[in-house]
PAZAPA-4460 file (N, C-alpha, C; in steps of 0.05 Angstrom, whole numbers, plus 32768, in hexadecimal, padded with zeros to 4 digits):
% residues 333
    n_x    n_y    n_z   ca_x   ca_y   ca_z    c_x    c_y    c_z   seq   type   mol
   8D67   7D36   92B1   8D54   7D22   92BB   8D42   7D2E   92D0     1      M     A
   8D4E   7D3E   92E2   8D3E   7D4B   92F7   8D2A   7D5F   92EC     2      M     A
   8D34   7D6D   92D6   8D22   7D81   92C9   8D0A   7D73   92BD     3      K     A
   8D0F   7D5B   92B1   8CF9   7D4C   92A5   8CE5   7D43   92BA     4      R     A
   8CF0   7D39   92D1   8CDE   7D30   92E6   8CCE   7D47   92F1     5      I     A
   8CDB   7D5E   92F4   8CCD   7D76   92FE   8CB6   7D7E   92EC     6      T     A
   8CBB   7D7D   92D1   8CA6   7D84   92BE   8C8F   7D71   92BF     7      I     A
   8C95   7D57   92C2   8C80   7D42   92C5   8C6F   7D47   92DE     8      I     A
   8C7D   7D4E   92F4   8C6E   7D53   930D   8C5C   7D6B   930A     9      L     A
   8C67   7D80   92FD   8C57   7D98   92F9   8C3E   7D93   92E8    10      I     A
   8C42   7D84   92D2   8C2C   7D7D   92C1   8C17   7D6C   92D0    11      F     A
   8C22   7D59   92E1   8C10   7D48   92F1   8C00   7D59   9305    12      G     A
   8C0D   7D6D   9311   8BFF   7D7E   9324   8BEA   7D8E   9316    13      L     A
   8BF0   7D9A   92FF   8BDD   7DAA   92F0   8BC5   7D98   92E8    14      I     A
   8BCB   7D80   92DF   8BB6   7D6D   92D7   8BA3   7D68   92EE    15      S     A
   8BAE   7D63   9306   8B9E   7D5D   931D   8B8C   7D75   9324    16      N     A
   8B98   7D8D   9322   8B89   7DA5   9328   8B71   7DA8   9315    17      I     A
   8B76   7DA3   92FB   8B61   7DA6   92E7   8B4B   7D91   92EB    18      L     A
   8B53   7D79   92F2   8B40   7D64   92F8   8B2E   7D6B   930F    19      I     A
   8B3B   7D76   9325   8B2B   7D7E   933C   8B18   7D95   9336    20      A     A
   8B22   7DA8   9326   8B11   7DBE   931E   8AFA   7DB6   930D    21      Q     A
   8AFF   7DA3   92FB   8AE9   7D98   92EA   8AD4   7D8A   92FB    22      N     A
   8ADD   7D7C   9310   8ACB   7D6F   9322   8ABB   7D83   9332    23      H     A
   8AC8   7D98   933B   8AB9   7DAD   934A   8AA5   7DBB   9338    24      K     A
   8AAB   7DBD   931E   8A98   7DCA   930B   8A7E   7DBA   930B    25      D     A
   8A80   7DA0   930E   8A67   7D8F   930E   8A56   7D96   9326    26      K     A
   8A63   7D9B   933D   8A54   7DA3   9355   8A48   7DBF   9351    27      F     A
   8A56   7DD1   9345   8A4C   7DEC   9340   8A32   7DEB   932E    28      D     A
   8A34   7DDC   9319   8A1D   7DDA   9307   8A05   7DCD   9314    29      L     A
   8A0A   7DB9   9325   89F4   7DAB   9333   89E6   7DBD   9347    30      A     A
   89F6   7DCB   9357   89E9   7DDC   936C   89DA   7DF3   935E    31      I     A
   89E4   7DFC   9347   89D6   7E11   9339   89BB   7E08   9330    32      Q     A
   89B9   7DF0   9325   899F   7DE6   931B   898C   7DE0   9332    33      E     A
   8996   7DD5   9348   8985   7DD0   935F   897B   7DEA   936C    34      M     A
   898C   7DFE   936C   8984   7E18   9377   896E   7E24   9366    35      S     A
   8970   7E21   934C   895C   7E2B   933A   8941   7E1D   933F    36      E     A
   8942   7E03   9346   8929   7DF5   934D   891D   7E02   9366    37      M     A
   892D   7E05   937A   8923   7E10   9394   8919   7E2C   9391    38      L     A
   8926   7E3C   9380   891F   7E58   937D   8908   7E5C   9369    39      D     A
   88FD   7E46   935E   88E6   7E48   934C   88ED   7E4F   9330    40      G     A
   8907   7E4E   9329   890F   7E53   930D   890D   7E3A   92FC    41      K     A
   890D   7E23   9309   8909   7E09   92FB   88F5   7DF9   930B    42      K     A
   88E8   7DE6   92FD   88D5   7DD5   930B   88E3   7DC3   9320    43      S     A
   88D6   7DBF   9336   88E1   7DAD   934B   88E1   7D90   933F    44      L     A
   88F8   7D84   9342   88FC   7D69   9337   890F   7D5A   9349    45      N     A
   8904   7D4A   935C   8915   7D3C   936E   8927   7D28   9360    46      F     A
   891C   7D1A   934C   892C   7D07   933D   8944   7D14   9330    47      K     A
   8940   7D2B   9325   8956   7D3A   9318   896A   7D44   932D    48      R     A
   8961   7D4C   9344   8972   7D55   935A   8984   7D3E   9363    49      A     A
   8979   7D27   9366   8989   7D0F   936E   899E   7D09   9359    50      V     A
   8996   7D0A   9340   89A9   7D05   932A   89C0   7D1A   932B    51      F     A
   89B9   7D33   932D   89CD   7D48   932D   89E1   7D44   9344    52      L     A
   89D7   7D3D   935B   89E8   7D38   9372   89FB   7D21   936D    53      T     A
   89F1   7D0B   9363   8A01   7CF3   935F   8A14   7CF7   9347    54      E     A
   8A0B   7D05   9333   8A1C   7D0A   931C   8A34   7D1B   9323    55      N     A
   8A30   7D2E   9335   8A47   7D3E   933E   8A5A   7D2D   934E    56      A     A
   8A4F   7D1B   935F   8A60   7D09   936F   8A71   7CF8   935D    57      Y     A
   8A65   7CED   9347   8A73   7CDC   9335   8A81   7CEB   931E    58      F     A
   8A84   7D05   9321   8A93   7D16   930F   8A88   7D14   92F2    59      N     A
   8A6E   7D16   92F0   8A61   7D17   92D6   8A60   7CFD   92C6    60      G     A
   8A64   7CE6   92D4   8A64   7CCD   92C6   8A49   7CC1   92C1    61      Q     A
   8A34   7CCD   92CE   8A19   7CC2   92CA   8A0C   7CCE   92B1    62      L     A
   89F8   7CC0   92A7   89E9   7CC9   928F   89CC   7CCE   9297    63      D     A
   89C3   7CE6   9294   89A7   7CED   929C   8993   7CDD   928D    64      W     A
   8996   7CDA   9273   8983   7CCA   9263   8981   7CAD   926C    65      D     A
   8999   7CA2   9272   899A   7C86   927B   898C   7C83   9297    66      E     A
   8992   7C96   92A9   8987   7C96   92C3   8968   7C99   92C2    67      F     A
   8960   7CAC   92B2   8943   7CB1   92AE   8935   7C9A   92A1    68      N     A
   8942   7C8D   928E   8936   7C77   927F   8931   7C5F   9292    69      S     A
   8944   7C5A   92A3   8942   7C43   92B6   892B   7C48   92CA    70      E     A
   8929   7C61   92D3   8913   7C68   92E5   88F8   7C64   92D7    71      I     A
   88F7   7C6D   92BE   88DE   7C6B   92AF   88D7   7C4D   92AA    72      D     A
   88EB   7C3D   92A4   88E6   7C20   92A0   88D9   7C13   92B8    73      R     A
   88E4   7C1A   92CF   88D9   7C0F   92E8   88BE   7C1A   92EE    74      I     A
   88B9   7C33   92E8   889F   7C3F   92EC   888A   7C31   92DC    75      T     A
   8890   7C2A   92C3   887D   7C1C   92B3   8876   7C00   92BE    76      Q     A
   888A   7BF3   92CA   8886   7BD9   92D7   8873   7BDD   92EE    77      I     A
   8877   7BF2   92FE   8866   7BF7   9315   8849   7BFC   930D    78      L     A
   8845   7C0B   92F7   882A   7C10   92ED   881D   7BF6   92E4    79      K     A
   882C   7BE4   92D8   8821   7BCA   92D0   881A   7BBA   92E8    80      Q     A
   882A   7BBB   92FD   8823   7BAC   9316   8809   7BB5   9322    81      M     A
   8805   7BD0   9322   87ED   7BDB   932D   87D5   7BD3   931D    82      I     A
   87D7   7BD5   9302   87C1   7BCE   92F0   87BA   7BB0   92F2    83      A     A
   87CF   7B9F   92F4   87CB   7B82   92F6   87BB   7B7B   930F    84      K     A
   87C0   7B89   9324   87B2   7B83   933E   8797   7B92   933F    85      K     A
   8792   7BA3   932C   8779   7BB2   932D   8777   7BC6   9343    86      G     A
   878D   7BD4   9349   878F   7BE6   9360   878F   7C03   9358    87      L     A
   8789   7C0A   933F   878A   7C25   9336   8779   7C39   9346    88      N     A
   8764   7C2F   9352   8752   7C41   9361   875D   7C49   937C    89      E     A
   8771   7C3B   9386   877C   7C41   93A0   8793   7C55   939F    90      Y     A
   8793   7C68   93B0   87A7   7C7D   93B0   87C3   7C73   93B9    91      K     A
   87C3   7C5D   93C8   87DC   7C51   93D1   87E6   7C3A   93BF    92      T     A
   87D9   7C37   93A8   87E1   7C21   9397   87FE   7C23   938E    93      A     A
   8806   7C3C   9389   8822   7C41   9381   8835   7C3A   9397    94      G     A
   882D   7C41   93B0   883E   7C3A   93C7   8842   7C1C   93CA    95      N     A
   882C   7C0D   93C6   882D   7BF0   93C7   8840   7BE6   93B1    96      W     A
   883D   7BF0   9399   884D   7BE6   9382   886B   7BEC   9387    97      A     A
   8872   7C04   938F   888E   7C0B   9394   889A   7BF9   93AA    98      I     A
   888B   7BF7   93C0   8894   7BE7   93D7   8899   7BCA   93CE    99      F     A
   8885   7BBF   93C0   8887   7BA3   93B8   889E   7B9F   93A4   100      T     A
   88A1   7BB1   9391   88B6   7BAF   937D   88D1   7BB1   938A   101      Y     A
   88D4   7BC3   939D   88EE   7BC6   93AA   88F5   7BB1   93BF   102      M     A
   88E1   7BA7   93CC   88E6   7B96   93E4   88E2   7B78   93DF   103      S     A
   88D1   7B70   93CD   88CB   7B54   93C9   88DA   7B48   93B1   104      D     A
   88DE   7B2E   93B3   88EA   7B20   939D   88D4   7B17   938A   105      S     A
   88D0   7B25   9374   88B9   7B21   9362   88C3   7B21   9345   106      I     A
   88B3   7B16   9333   88BC   7B16   9317   88C2   7B31   930B   107      P     A
   88B3   7B46   9315   88B6   7B61   930A   88D2   7B6C   930F   108      E     A
   88DF   7B64   9324   88FA   7B6D   9329   890F   7B57   9325   109      N     A
   8906   7B43   9316   8917   7B2C   9310   8920   7B1E   9329   110      N     A
   890F   7B1D   933D   8914   7B10   9357   892D   7B1C   9364   111      Y     A
   8932   7B35   9360   894A   7B43   936A   8941   7B5D   9377   112      F     A
   8937   7B5C   9390   892E   7B74   939E   8945   7B87   93A5   113      P     A
   893E   7B9F   93AE   8952   7BB2   93B6   8956   7BB0   93D4   114      Y     A
   896F   7BAA   93DC   8974   7BA4   93F8   898B   7BB6   9403   115      T     A
   898E   7BB4   941D   89A1   7BC4   942C   89BE   7BBB   9428   116      Y     A
   89CF   7BCE   9423   89EC   7BC8   9420   89F9   7BC9   943B   117      D     A
   89FA   7BB2   9448   8A06   7BB1   9463   8A24   7BB3   9463   118      Y     A
   8A31   7BB2   944C   8A4E   7BB4   944B   8A58   7BD1   944B   119      K     A
   8A48   7BE3   943F   8A51   7BFF   943D   8A3B   7C13   9444   120      N     A
   8A2B   7C0D   9458   8A15   7C1E   945F   8A1D   7C39   946A   121      F     A
   8A36   7C3B   9475   8A3F   7C54   9481   8A4E   7C65   946D   122      M     A
   8A55   7C5A   9456   8A63   7C6A   9442   8A7F   7C71   944B   123      G     A
   8A8C   7C5F   945A   8AA7   7C64   9464   8ABB   7C69   944E   124      D     A
   8ABA   7C58   9439   8ACD   7C5B   9423   8AC3   7C6E   940D   125      N     A
   8AA9   7C6C   9407   8A9D   7C7D   93F3   8A7F   7C7F   93F8   126      D     A
   8A72   7C8F   93E8   8A55   7C93   93EC   8A45   7C85   93D6   127      F     A
   8A51   7C71   93C9   8A43   7C63   93B3   8A29   7C57   93BB   128      V     A
   8A28   7C4A   93D3   8A0F   7C3E   93DC   89FA   7C52   93E3   129      S     A
   8A01   7C6C   93E4   89EE   7C81   93E9   89DF   7C89   93D0   130      F     A
   89E8   7C80   93B9   89DE   7C8B   93A0   89C9   7C79   9393   131      T     A
   89B4   7C85   9388   899F   7C77   937A   89AA   7C6B   9361   132      V     A
   89BD   7C79   9353   89C8   7C6E   933A   89D6   7C53   933F   133      S     A
   89E3   7C50   9355   89F0   7C36   935C   89DB   7C22   9364   134      N     A
   89C6   7C2B   9373   89B1   7C19   937B   89A3   7C0D   9363   135      L     A
   899F   7C1D   934E   8992   7C13   9335   89A2   7BFC   9329   136      L     A
   89BC   7BFE   932B   89CE   7BE9   931E   89D1   7BD1   9330   137      K     A
   89D4   7BD5   934A   89DC   7BBF   935C   89C5   7BB4   936C   138      T     A
   89B0   7BC4   9370   8999   7BBD   9382   89A2   7BBD   939F   139      H     A
   89B9   7BC9   93A6   89C2   7BCC   93C2   89C4   7BEA   93C8   140      Y     A
   89B9   7BF1   93DF   89BA   7C0D   93E8   89B9   7C10   9406   141      G     A
   89B2   7C27   940F   89B1   7C2C   942C   8999   7C3E   9433   142      N     A
   8999   7C49   944B   8982   7C59   9453   8981   7C74   9446   143      C     A
   8991   7C78   9433   8991   7C90   9423   8987   7C8A   9406   144      H     A
   8994   7C78   93F8   898D   7C72   93DD   8972   7C64   93DB   145      S     A
   896C   7C52   93ED   8953   7C43   93EC   893A   7C55   93EE   146      L     A
   8938   7C66   9403   8921   7C78   9403   8921   7C8D   93ED   147      P     A
   8938   7C96   93E4   8939   7CA8   93CE   892E   7C9C   93B5   148      Y     A
   8935   7C83   93B0   892A   7C74   9399   890C   7C71   939B   149      F     A
   8903   7C6B   93B3   88E6   7C68   93B7   88D8   7C83   93B1   150      Y     A
   88E4   7C99   93BB   88D8   7CB4   93B7   88D7   7CBB   9399   151      K     A
   88EC   7CB4   938B   88ED   7CBA   936E   88D7   7CAB   9360   152      I     A
   88D3   7C91   9366   88BE   7C81   9359   88A3   7C8B   9361   153      L     A
   889F   7C93   9379   8885   7C9E   9382   887E   7CB7   9373   154      A     A
   8892   7CC8   936F   888D   7CE0   935F   8886   7CD9   9342   155      N     A
   8893   7CC5   9337   888D   7CBD   931B   8870   7CB2   9319   156      E     A
   8867   7CA5   932E   884C   7C9A   932E   8837   7CAE   9338   157      L     A
   8841   7CC5   9342   882F   7CD9   934D   8820   7CCF   9365   158      N     A
   882E   7CC1   9377   8822   7CB8   938F   8831   7CC4   93A7   159      V     A
   8824   7CC5   93BE   882F   7CD3   93D5   8846   7CC3   93E2   160      E     A
   885C   7CD0   93E6   8872   7CC5   93F5   8884   7CDC   93FD   161      A     A
   888C   7CDD   9416   889C   7CF2   9420   88B5   7CE7   942D   162      F     A
   88CC   7CF4   9428   88E4   7CED   9436   88E1   7CF9   9452   163      L     A
   88ED   7CEB   9466   88EE   7CF5   9481   8909   7CED   948D   164      A     A
   8913   7CFB   94A0   892D   7CF6   94AB   892D   7CF0   94C9   165      T     A
   8941   7CE2   94D1   8949   7CDE   94ED   8967   7CE1   94EE   166      A     A
   8973   7CE2   9505   8991   7CE6   9505   899F   7CD0   94F4   167      P     A
   89AE   7CD8   94DF   89BD   7CC7   94CE   89AB   7CB3   94BE   168      M     A
   8992   7CBB   94BA   897E   7CA8   94AF   8969   7CB6   949E   169      H     A
   8960   7CA8   9489   894A   7CB2   9478   8936   7C9B   9474   170      V     A
   891C   7CA2   9475   8908   7C8E   9470   88F1   7C9B   9461   171      F     A
   88DC   7C8B   945C   88C5   7C95   944D   88AC   7C97   945F   172      I     A
   889D   7CAC   945B   8883   7CAE   9469   886D   7CB1   9453   173      K     A
   8857   7CA4   9458   883F   7CA8   9446   8826   7CA0   9455   174      H     A
   8810   7CA9   944C   87F6   7CA3   9458   87E9   7C8A   944B   175      K     A
   87D9   7C7C   945B   87CB   7C65   9450   87B0   7C6E   9445   176      D     A
   879F   7C5C   943D   8785   7C63   9431   8773   7C72   9444   177      E     A
   8777   7C6F   945E   8767   7C7D   9472   8774   7C97   947B   178      Q     A
   878B   7C9D   9470   8798   7CB6   9478   87AB   7CB4   948F   179      G     A
   87B1   7C9C   9498   87C3   7C98   94AF   87E0   7C97   94A4   180      K     A
   87F2   7CA5   94B3   880E   7CA6   94AB   881C   7C8C   94B2   181      W     A
   882E   7C83   949F   883F   7C6C   94A4   885C   7C73   949E   182      W     A
   886E   7C67   94AE   888B   7C6A   94AA   8896   7C51   949C   183      N     A
   889F   7C55   9484   88A8   7C3E   9474   88C7   7C3D   9474   184      L     A
   88D1   7C27   947F   88EE   7C23   9481   88F8   7C12   946B   185      E     A
   8903   7C1F   9456   890C   7C10   943F   8925   7BFF   9443   186      M     A
   8934   7C05   9458   894C   7BF5   945E   8944   7BD9   9466   187      T     A
   892D   7BD5   9471   8924   7BBB   947A   890A   7BB2   946D   188      S     A
   88FE   7BC4   945D   88E5   7BBC   9451   88CE   7BB9   9465   189      G     A
   88CE   7BCA   9479   88BA   7BC8   948E   88AF   7BE4   9495   190      T     A
   889A   7BE4   94A6   888F   7BFD   94B0   8897   7C00   94CD   191      F     A
   88A0   7C18   94D4   88A9   7C1D   94EF   8896   7C2F   94FE   192      S     A
   8891   7C29   9518   8882   7C3B   9529   8892   7C54   952E   193      R     A
   8884   7C6B   9530   8891   7C84   9536   88A0   7C83   9551   194      T     A
   8894   7C75   9564   88A0   7C73   957E   88BB   7C63   957C   195      S     A
   88BC   7C50   956A   88D5   7C41   9566   88EA   7C53   955B   196      F     A
   88E3   7C64   9547   88F7   7C76   953C   8901   7C8A   9550   197      L     A
   88EF   7C95   9560   88F6   7CA8   9575   890A   7C9C   9589   198      I     A
   8904   7C84   9592   8915   7C76   95A5   892F   7C6E   9599   199      E     A
   892E   7C62   9581   8946   7C57   9575   895A   7C6D   956D   200      S     A
   8950   7C84   9564   8962   7C99   955B   8965   7CB0   956E   201      F     A
   895C   7CAC   9587   8960   7CC1   959C   8955   7CDC   9594   202      N     A
   893D   7CDC   9589   8930   7CF4   9580   8920   7D01   9597   203      I     A
   8926   7D1B   959B   8919   7D2A   95B0   88FE   7D36   95A6   204      S     A
   88EE   7D3F   95B9   88D5   7D4D   95B2   88DB   7D66   95A2   205      D     A
   88F1   7D74   95A9   88F8   7D8C   959A   88FF   7D85   957D   206      A     A
   890C   7D6E   9579   8913   7D66   955E   88FB   7D60   954D   207      G     A
   88E6   7D57   955A   88CD   7D51   954B   88BD   7D6B   9546   208      I     A
   88BB   7D7B   955B   88AB   7D94   9559   88B7   7DA7   9545   209      M     A
   88D1   7DA8   9543   88DE   7DBB   9531   88DD   7DB1   9514   210      S     A
   88D7   7D98   9510   88D7   7D8C   94F5   88F3   7D83   94EC   211      G     A
   8906   7D83   94FF   8921   7D7A   94F8   8920   7D5C   94F1   212      L     A
   8910   7D4D   9500   890E   7D30   94FC   88F0   7D28   94F9   213      Y     A
   88ED   7D12   94EA   88D3   7D04   94E6   88BF   7D14   94D5   214      L     A
   88C6   7D2C   94CC   88B4   7D3C   94BD   88B2   7D33   94A0   215      K     A
   889A   7D30   9494   8898   7D2A   9477   88A2   7D42   9467   216      P     A
   88B7   7D3F   9458   88C4   7D55   944A   88B5   7D5B   9430   217      L     A
   88B0   7D75   942A   88A3   7D7C   9411   88B8   7D7B   93FB   218      D     A
   88B0   7D81   93E2   88C2   7D7E   93CB   88DA   7D90   93CD   219      E     A
   88D6   7DA9   93D6   88ED   7DBB   93D9   8900   7DB1   93EE   220      K     A
   88F6   7DA8   9404   8907   7D9E   941A   8916   7D84   9411   221      E     A
   8908   7D74   9400   8915   7D5C   93F6   892D   7D63   93E4   222      S     A
   8929   7D77   93D3   893F   7D80   93C2   8955   7D8C   93D2   223      I     A
   894D   7D9B   93E7   8962   7DA6   93F9   8971   7D90   9407   224      A     A
   8964   7D7A   940D   8971   7D63   9419   8987   7D58   9406   225      L     A
   8982   7D5A   93EC   8996   7D52   93D8   89AF   7D64   93DA   226      C     A
   89AA   7D7E   93DF   89C1   7D90   93E3   89D1   7D89   93FC   227      I     A
   89C3   7D7F   9410   89D1   7D76   9428   89E3   7D5F   9422   228      L     A
   89D9   7D4C   9412   89E9   7D35   9409   8A01   7D40   93F9   229      D     A
   89FB   7D54   93E8   8A0F   7D60   93D7   8A27   7D6A   93E7   230      F     A
   8A22   7D76   93FE   8A37   7D80   940F   8A49   7D6A   9419   231      L     A
   8A3D   7D54   9421   8A4C   7D3D   942A   8A5D   7D31   9414   232      S     A
   8A52   7D30   93FC   8A61   7D26   93E4   8A79   7D38   93DF   233      Y     A
   8A74   7D52   93E0   8A89   7D66   93DB   8AA0   7D63   93EF   234      Y     A
   8A99   7D60   9408   8AAD   7D5D   941D   8ABD   7D43   9419   235      E     A
   8AAF   7D2D   9412   8ABB   7D13   940E   8AD0   7D14   93F7   236      K     A
   8AC9   7D22   93E2   8ADB   7D22   93CA   8AF2   7D35   93CE   237      I     A
   8AEC   7D4D   93D7   8B01   7D62   93D7   8B0D   7D66   93F3   238      F     A
   8B03   7D59   9408   8B0E   7D5C   9422   8B0B   7D78   942E   239      G     A
   8AF6   7D85   9425   8AF1   7DA1   942D   8AD5   7DA3   943B   240      V     A
   8AD4   7DAF   9452   8ABA   7DB2   945F   8AB3   7DCF   9464   241      Y     A
   8AC3   7DE1   9459   8ABD   7DFE   945B   8ACA   7E0D   9445   242      S     A
   8ABA   7E18   9433   8AC3   7E2B   941E   8AAB   7E39   9413   243      D     A
   8AAE   7E4A   93FF   8A98   7E5A   93F4   8A82   7E48   93E9   244      K     A
   8A89   7E32   93DC   8A75   7E20   93D0   8A64   7E14   93E6   245      F     A
   8A71   7E0B   93FC   8A62   7DFF   9412   8A50   7E14   941F   246      I     A
   8A5A   7E2D   9422   8A4A   7E42   942D   8A31   7E47   941C   247      F     A
   8A34   7E49   9402   8A1D   7E4E   93F0   8A09   7E37   93F2   248      N     A
   8A13   7E1E   93F4   8A01   7E07   93F5   89F1   7E07   940F   249      C     A
   89FE   7E0A   9426   89EE   7E08   943E   89DC   7E21   9442   250      Y     A
   89E4   7E38   9437   89D2   7E4F   9438   89B9   7E4A   9427   251      Q     A
   89BC   7E3E   9410   89A5   7E38   93FF   8994   7E23   940D   252      K     A
   89A0   7E0F   9419   8991   7DFA   9428   8981   7E06   943F   253      G     A
   898E   7E17   944E   8980   7E23   9465   8969   7E34   945D   254      I     A
   896B   7E40   9445   8956   7E51   943B   893C   7E42   9437   255      E     A
   893E   7E29   942F   8926   7E19   9429   8921   7E02   943D   256      Y     A
   8935   7DFC   944E   8932   7DE6   9461   8943   7DEE   947A   257      Y     A
   8939   7E02   9488   8949   7E0D   949E   894E   7DFA   94B6   258      P     A
   893A   7DEC   94BF   893E   7DDA   94D5   8948   7DBF   94CC   259      N     A
   8962   7DBE   94C6   896E   7DA7   94BA   898C   7DA6   94C1   260      S     A
   899A   7D92   94B6   89B6   7D8F   94BB   89C7   7DA4   94AC   261      N     A
   89BA   7DB5   949C   89C9   7DCB   9490   89D4   7DDD   94A6   262      F     A
   89C6   7DDE   94BD   89CF   7DEE   94D3   89EA   7DE4   94DE   263      Q     A
   89EE   7DCA   94DC   8A08   7DBE   94E5   8A1E   7DC8   94D3   264      I     A
   8A19   7DC8   94B9   8A2D   7DD2   94A6   8A33   7DF0   94AB   265      W     A
   8A1E   7DFE   94B1   8A22   7E1B   94B8   8A33   7E1E   94D0   266      K     A
   8A2D   7E0E   94E5   8A3D   7E10   94FE   8A5A   7E09   94F9   267      L     A
   8A5F   7DF3   94EA   8A7B   7DEB   94E5   8A89   7E00   94D5   268      N     A
   8A7B   7E0D   94C2   8A87   7E22   94B2   8A8E   7E3A   94C3   269      D     A
   8A7C   7E41   94D4   8A81   7E58   94E6   8A99   7E53   94F8   270      Q     A
   8A9B   7E3B   9503   8AB1   7E34   9514   8ACC   7E34   9504   271      K     A
   8ACB   7E2A   94EB   8AE3   7E2A   94DB   8AEE   7E46   94D7   272      Y     A
   8ADD   7E58   94CF   8AE7   7E73   94C9   8AEE   7E83   94E3   273      Y     A
   8AE0   7E7D   94F9   8AE7   7E89   9512   8B03   7E80   951B   274      L     A
   8B08   7E66   9519   8B22   7E5B   9521   8B38   7E66   950F   275      D     A
   8B33   7E6A   94F6   8B47   7E76   94E4   8B4E   7E93   94EC   276      K     A
   8B39   7EA2   94F3   8B3E   7EBE   94FC   8B4C   7EBF   9517   277      E     A
   8B46   7EAC   9528   8B53   7EAB   9542   8B71   7EA5   953E   278      M     A
   8B76   7E93   952B   8B92   7E8C   9526   8BA2   7EA4   951C   279      E     A
   8B95   7EB6   950D   8BA2   7ECD   9502   8BAC   7EE0   9518   280      K     A
   8B9C   7EE2   952E   8BA3   7EF4   9544   8BB2   7EE5   955A   281      V     A
   8BB7   7ECB   9556   8BC8   7EBC   9568   8BBA   7EB2   9581   282      G     A
   8BA0   7EAC   957F   8B92   7EA0   9597   8B85   7E86   958E   283      I     A
   8B81   7E74   95A1   8B75   7E5A   959C   8B5F   7E54   95B0   284      S     A
   8B5C   7E64   95C5   8B48   7E5F   95D9   8B31   7E72   95D6   285      D     A
   8B19   7E67   95D5   8B01   7E78   95D0   8AFD   7E8C   95E7   286      Y     A
   8B09   7E87   95FE   8B06   7E9A   9615   8B13   7EB5   960F   287      S     A
   8B26   7EB5   95FB   8B33   7ECE   95F4   8B25   7EDD   95DE   288      N     A
   8B11   7ED2   95D3   8B03   7EDE   95BC   8AF7   7EF9   95C2   289      V     A
   8AEB   7EFE   95DA   8ADF   7F18   95E0   8AF2   7F30   95DD   290      P     A
   8B0C   7F2B   95DD   8B1F   7F41   95DA   8B1F   7F4D   95BE   291      Q     A
   8B13   7F3E   95AB   8B14   7F46   958F   8AF7   7F49   9585   292      F     A
   8AEE   7F61   9580   8AD2   7F65   9578   8AC9   7F54   9560   293      P     A
   8ADA   7F52   954B   8AD3   7F43   9534   8ACF   7F25   953B   294      K     A
   8AE2   7F1B   954A   8AE0   7EFF   9553   8AC8   7EFA   9565   295      L     A
   8AC3   7F0D   9576   8AAC   7F0B   9588   8A92   7F09   9578   296      K     A
   8A8F   7F19   9563   8A77   7F18   9552   8A75   7EFD   9545   297      A     A
   8A8C   7EF2   953B   8A8B   7ED8   952E   8A84   7EC2   9542   298      M     A
   8A8F   7EC4   955A   8A8A   7EB0   956F   8A6C   7EB1   9577   299      F     A
   8A61   7EC9   9579   8A45   7ECB   9580   8A32   7EBE   956B   300      D     A
   8A39   7EC2   9551   8A2A   7EB6   953C   8A2C   7E97   953D   301      E     A
   8A44   7E8D   9543   8A47   7E70   9546   8A37   7E65   955D   302      M     A
   8A37   7E73   9573   8A28   7E6A   958B   8A0A   7E6C   9585   303      E     A
   8A02   7E7F   9575   89E5   7E82   956E   89DC   7E69   955E   304      K     A
   89ED   7E61   954B   89E6   7E49   953C   89E6   7E30   954D   305      T     A
   89F9   7E2E   955F   89FA   7E17   9571   89E1   7E16   9583   306      K     A
   89D9   7E2D   958C   89C0   7E2E   959D   89A8   7E26   958D   307      K     A
   89A7   7E2F   9574   8990   7E29   9562   898E   7E0A   955E   308      Y     A
   89A5   7DFE   955A   89A6   7DE1   9556   899B   7DD2   956E   309      L     A
   89A2   7DDC   9586   8998   7DD0   959F   8979   7DD4   95A1   310      A     A
   8970   7DEC   9599   8953   7DF2   959B   8943   7DE1   9589   311      E     A
   894D   7DDB   9571   893D   7DCA   955E   8940   7DAD   9563   312      I     A
   8950   7DA5   9577   8952   7D89   9580   8965   7D78   9571   313      G     A
   897C   7D82   956A   8990   7D72   955C   8998   7D5A   956D   314      L     A
   8997   7D42   9561   89A0   7D29   956F   89B8   7D1E   9561   315      S     A
   89C8   7D0F   9570   89E0   7D04   9564   89E0   7CE5   9568   316      H     A
   89E9   7CD8   9553   89EF   7CBB   9555   8A0C   7CB7   954D   317      L     A
   8A1B   7CA8   955D   8A36   7CA2   9554   8A35   7C8D   953E   318      T     A
   8A4A   7C8A   952E   8A4B   7C75   951A   8A46   7C59   9526   319      P     A
   8A50   7C55   953F   8A4C   7C3C   954C   8A2F   7C37   9553   320      E     A
   8A21   7C4C   955C   8A05   7C4A   9563   89F4   7C45   954A   321      Q     A
   89FC   7C52   9534   89ED   7C4E   951B   89F1   7C32   9511   322      Y     A
   8A09   7C28   9513   8A0E   7C0C   950A   89FE   7BF9   951A   323      E     A
   89FA   7BFF   9534   89EA   7BED   9545   89CD   7BEE   953C   324      Q     A
   89C3   7C06   9534   89A8   7C08   952A   89A4   7BF7   9510   325      K     A
   89B8   7BF8   94FF   89B7   7BE9   94E6   89B6   7BCB   94EC   326      V     A
   89C6   7BC2   94FF   89C6   7BA6   9506   89AB   7B9D   9512   327      L     A
   899E   7BAF   9521   8984   7BAA   952C   8970   7BA7   9516   328      E     A
   8971   7BB9   9502   895F   7BB7   94EB   8963   7B9C   94DD   329      I     A
   897C   7B95   94D9   8983   7B7D   94CA   8978   7B64   94D9   330      K     A
   897C   7B64   94F4   8974   7B4C   9503   8956   7B4A   9507   331      N     A
   8948   7B62   9507   892C   7B62   950C   891B   7B64   94F3   332      N     A
   8928   7B62   94DC   891A   7B66   94C2   8901   7B55   94C0   333      K     A
***
């Protein structure tokens, strides 16, 4: 009886290992294709990058043709809205159509606009509300999936729209007919003053000057931002925040989007490996590191990254502070 139970346990363990490896394979394939986009081996395609990221998270359960078809269906509706209003001559006509389709209760969206998911906006249990694929099905998303969806539709219509970031936040920037920049907050369906974003998210002058925050991201940076999401998904699923895969991802991200949260992943990775090496020689206090040349070199590299993050103006929001911001948006909508 015990032998049979042991065999069952072994087979169960092997099965779990194979399942995990199969899931990791999805991540490997996704980062490979996104890297090829960034390196110029494939055309830049933000829509495809979003799909690859989400498909890896869902372990290959998404269908590219289905995802693409739904985006195309909505794009055709947006074109009809523009034509019906006679707005084709305006460069921001697409922006109006996307904003209206996503935010207003209109016949074109079956009176079912896309709104903020106040129940799971932090992704405490999972990152489903962060995904465009789920947003397409439920019409509920957050400050990640909503602007990503907007950006995808803008690309399909060939109109201007840029992703931009604040601490723990993503929004849309685009210019109006006179060339003036606007900050579009898809979580509330409103426009935000830059001064409001700076104050609300504790953004420093250094954070603005370095381009860490509030910068309109180009296509390569937007795809790199998908890789940043990718890292969070990987950690969420496998409980790992430092390994060769993570190293390769943040290195690729830094190559094309240096002043970003990829530097945080780099810092955490450096600390992880330094702590492991310290453990091998039996020390736990950083004050003892100078006694060991190899550890001293690793420590200096970690401190260099930490200093760089301070120079580019990294800001922090606690989950509690972010929740308060969300409530403010909800109450002031």
